[in-house]
Phi, psi and omega in degrees: 000132182290156181295135182288151173249141181262007178264117183297135173288164180304134177086356181289126177236006178206159179213143171250123180240128178263163184297335180276004178095357177296139183233128177238116180271154178188196180250132182289142173230159179071217185284162174265155180130204179216155181213143182237141180178197178273137179262119179233180176225153178231132186264006181295146177259354174222169172084027183296330179288319176297321181295314182295334181260005179285118181300340179294346180267011177303136180082006185232151171249134190257124169270115177274118181283337175283130190283335187263089180251127181114356188290342174254009181065208174224159177213178184271002184254326186274058182230149177255353179206159184298336180215162178300144179248322175304141186291325184186181181221153183234122190236152176282311184247166174300152181302130182288145174294139182292141178215072182205140185293342180266356184295133176245337185206147175294142182301323179297316180294323179296317177299313181297318180300325183261009175070030181257133186260140178219169178221132177245161180089011180274144172286086186292335176293315178298317180295317181296318177298323178296318179294319182296323185271331187241357180094164182288118184269163164285147180202170178228131168258129177235126180243113181223117185297332182276000177070025181258121184221137173260091188298317182298322178292324179292321176299318179297320179295320178297320180287332181281341181293131191287341182090164186282336182294125182086005185257124174268109180251356183294319182302319182286343183246008176267160172293155179267335175226152181289160178203161177262143182241128181228012180276128181261184185295156183277142170232152180297326184282322188237003183070213180280137178273179178229144178265133179268247179277096185286152180276330188234155178242118179244130171263123180254120176276123188267101173262006186131048192291145173272138184299326184290338172296313180296323179295321179296319178295315180297324182292343176260030173067040177249130165282125185249121174255115182266132181233154180298160184300331185267008180296137183281162178297321180299318179296319181292314181293333176294341177279357178053056180283155172277334179204163183232134180245133177255117191277170168293176176168174184264171170088189185274121180300328180293326179288312177295328181296343178306322178251337184277323185299315177302322178295314181296320177303314181294324179292321177295318181295337180294339180087357179283151176300135180228134181229131180234149178231133171061249177301323176299322175297314183295316182285331172298317178300318177298319180295333181271356176106005178273183181235154174241161179208156178283138177268150178295317185244317183090174178243116180215104181172181186241018183227035186269117178282133179229137177257129173272107185288346178281339181238341185083002183275140174258129180241149176266122193238160170260132183226151176202091177203145178246357174240158183212154175278132176290110185296336180279355183259001182293133177288172187298327185274008180243129180256131173284128186245337183223143177224143173290132176274358172282311185226005178078006181289157181293131181234004178185154180207163173210154177275136186287334187242009178216159181281067188227126178205165181201157175228153182278334186265189188244093182289346179280344182281162180234080183283019185129284172279168175247043188303329192258004181296339181301337183294326176293322177293325178297319178296312180296326176298321176295321177298315180295321177297318180296322178293321182292000000 
């Protein structure tokens, strides 16, 4: 990597500075100001609005490896949270003008409206290669129209940021009070549907849940009661659910597990069906006696092949995680069910003697195919079996 220069090139209105002193100049997009966090990359070619609003990206700035970001604009439907959660974005090219019949707002205006800072004109291939070889770094994006930057101060801020390891971000991204969810999946003809008299009652623990997960559950005739991350097992079981869902979310599972794992243990012991996704998968593993660890790079994209060893089927999945369950730490009563075909890491597990299972990836997402939607049906099937 060539030595960085601290002199802004002509037209630079933003800069990305990494903790190791690397400097990437560019043009500011979205809001003005500065933001510090972990710099990661996502290889998806669609879904930038869903990615920016995914609560699992709390504390992170996203490098989009696909160059054309903004071409479908933004709308009020393609969101996983009421507002963006990712701290900022890093782009190769200027934001594309929207060209889609559903577009309501330019992506740049949407970023600015929500106070999210971005930088365009960055050599994202060089940055991505740096992340792949050296791990996800701390960094700062600074957007200043006058092109005035204190690079040394920005480097110091990047180094002072504590990093995601040991950080509990679920509390800040969970609901503060419980609520019922009845919105079903979207169709081109009718938009989002509504669930009437549901057959099953699922309590979803919100560690930073994505809305489309709740829609998938509702579309399978489930009344969904969403509760805060710190809700106790006694409170959840008092709601008499048919099944319990452990949601995705941001941060270190071991940190969130300080209060979540005892609850999950009690819920598993209740004998009720339990299904976890992403952070929920990781904390279920902790509750069962396994270990988690931080990944150097993580998995973030929409083309990750995963094999379901219970069926032999390979599915193309959407993934977003920087922590992983140590597959060698699973106890005897836990079966590994899914593995990443990229690196062999654990992507799913189930308990051998109870209706309890989880996956690391996001079956609610639509990375092109809908290969993983069967997992929601598998969960509802366990609920129906338990009722029978």
